[in-house]
GURO-575095 format. One record per residue (C-alpha): residue in three letters; chain; x, y negated, z. Coordinates in steps of 0.2 Angstrom, whole numbers, padded with zeros to 4 digits, always signed. Layout:
<nodes>
   type   mol    east   north      up
    ALA     A       X       Y       Z
...
</nodes>
This chain:
<nodes>
   type   mol    east   north      up
    MET     A   -0001   -0001   +0000
    PRO     A   +0007   -0017   -0005
    GLU     A   +0014   -0027   +0012
    LYS     A   +0004   -0043   +0005
    ALA     A   -0013   -0034   +0004
    GLN     A   -0012   -0026   +0021
    GLY     A   -0001   -0039   +0030
    THR     A   +0013   -0037   +0040
    SER     A   +0017   -0020   +0049
    THR     A   +0014   -0028   +0064
    GLU     A   -0003   -0036   +0061
    ARG     A   -0009   -0019   +0056
    SER     A   -0018   -0007   +0069
    ASP     A   -0012   +0009   +0075
    ALA     A   -0025   +0018   +0066
    GLU     A   -0021   +0008   +0048
    LEU     A   -0002   +0013   +0052
    VAL     A   -0006   +0031   +0056
    VAL     A   -0017   +0033   +0038
    CYS     A   -0001   +0024   +0030
    ALA     A   +0011   +0035   +0036
    ARG     A   +0002   +0050   +0031
    GLY     A   +0002   +0043   +0014
    GLY     A   +0021   +0043   +0015
    ASP     A   +0026   +0027   +0022
    ASP     A   +0039   +0031   +0035
    ALA     A   +0040   +0010   +0038
    SER     A   +0022   +0013   +0047
    PHE     A   +0028   +0025   +0058
    VAL     A   +0042   +0016   +0063
    VAL     A   +0030   +0003   +0069
    LEU     A   +0020   +0015   +0079
    TYR     A   +0036   +0021   +0087
    GLU     A   +0041   +0004   +0092
    ARG     A   +0025   -0001   +0098
    HIS     A   +0022   +0015   +0109
    PHE     A   +0039   +0024   +0112
    ALA     A   +0042   +0014   +0130
    SER     A   +0024   +0020   +0135
    ALA     A   +0028   +0038   +0130
    ARG     A   +0046   +0037   +0140
    ARG     A   +0036   +0031   +0155
    LEU     A   +0024   +0045   +0154
    ALA     A   +0038   +0057   +0151
    GLY     A   +0046   +0051   +0167
    LEU     A   +0033   +0058   +0176
    TYR     A   +0038   +0077   +0171
    ALA     A   +0056   +0073   +0168
    THR     A   +0070   +0076   +0181
    SER     A   +0079   +0062   +0175
    PRO     A   +0080   +0046   +0164
    ALA     A   +0089   +0055   +0150
    ASP     A   +0075   +0069   +0150
    ALA     A   +0061   +0057   +0150
    GLU     A   +0069   +0049   +0134
    ASP     A   +0072   +0066   +0125
    LEU     A   +0053   +0071   +0130
    ALA     A   +0046   +0055   +0122
    SER     A   +0057   +0057   +0106
    GLU     A   +0052   +0074   +0105
    GLY     A   +0034   +0070   +0107
    PHE     A   +0036   +0058   +0092
    ALA     A   +0044   +0069   +0081
    GLN     A   +0031   +0084   +0082
    VAL     A   +0018   +0069   +0080
    LEU     A   +0029   +0064   +0064
    GLY     A   +0029   +0082   +0058
    ALA     A   +0012   +0082   +0060
    ILE     A   +0008   +0066   +0051
    ARG     A   +0018   +0072   +0036
    ALA     A   +0008   +0089   +0036
    GLY     A   -0008   +0079   +0033
    GLY     A   -0013   +0081   +0051
    GLY     A   -0009   +0070   +0066
    PRO     A   -0020   +0058   +0076
    GLN     A   -0037   +0055   +0070
    TRP     A   -0039   +0040   +0079
    ARG     A   -0058   +0041   +0085
    SER     A   -0054   +0057   +0093
    THR     A   -0038   +0053   +0100
    ARG     A   -0045   +0038   +0110
    ARG     A   -0058   +0049   +0116
    CYS     A   -0046   +0062   +0123
    SER     A   -0035   +0049   +0132
    PRO     A   -0045   +0049   +0147
    SER     A   -0046   +0069   +0148
    ARG     A   -0027   +0070   +0146
    THR     A   -0026   +0058   +0160
    ARG     A   -0035   +0068   +0173
    CYS     A   -0027   +0085   +0166
    TRP     A   -0009   +0081   +0166
    PRO     A   -0007   +0079   +0186
    SER     A   -0014   +0097   +0188
    TRP     A   -0003   +0104   +0173
    ARG     A   +0013   +0096   +0181
    ARG     A   +0011   +0107   +0198
    ARG     A   +0010   +0122   +0189
</nodes>
């Protein structure tokens, strides 16, 4: 998609960026990564034993999402947003296992 028609990458919504990344636009995935990596790292820090492990966990998560997006899958925005509260409730019990 032409940059001019879509606005700059930082102006596009996450859902638009996922669609563009699914279409092969790696720069869109980079924007998503930059927007959300710090949050993912903080979340990973709940489960990791060190900051370096949290960084690795967050990076691995993004790598898996990118792989899914490239395969035509990955986040479907409406369902992802709906599942967020469920994940937040489930992760503490998963952590105790």
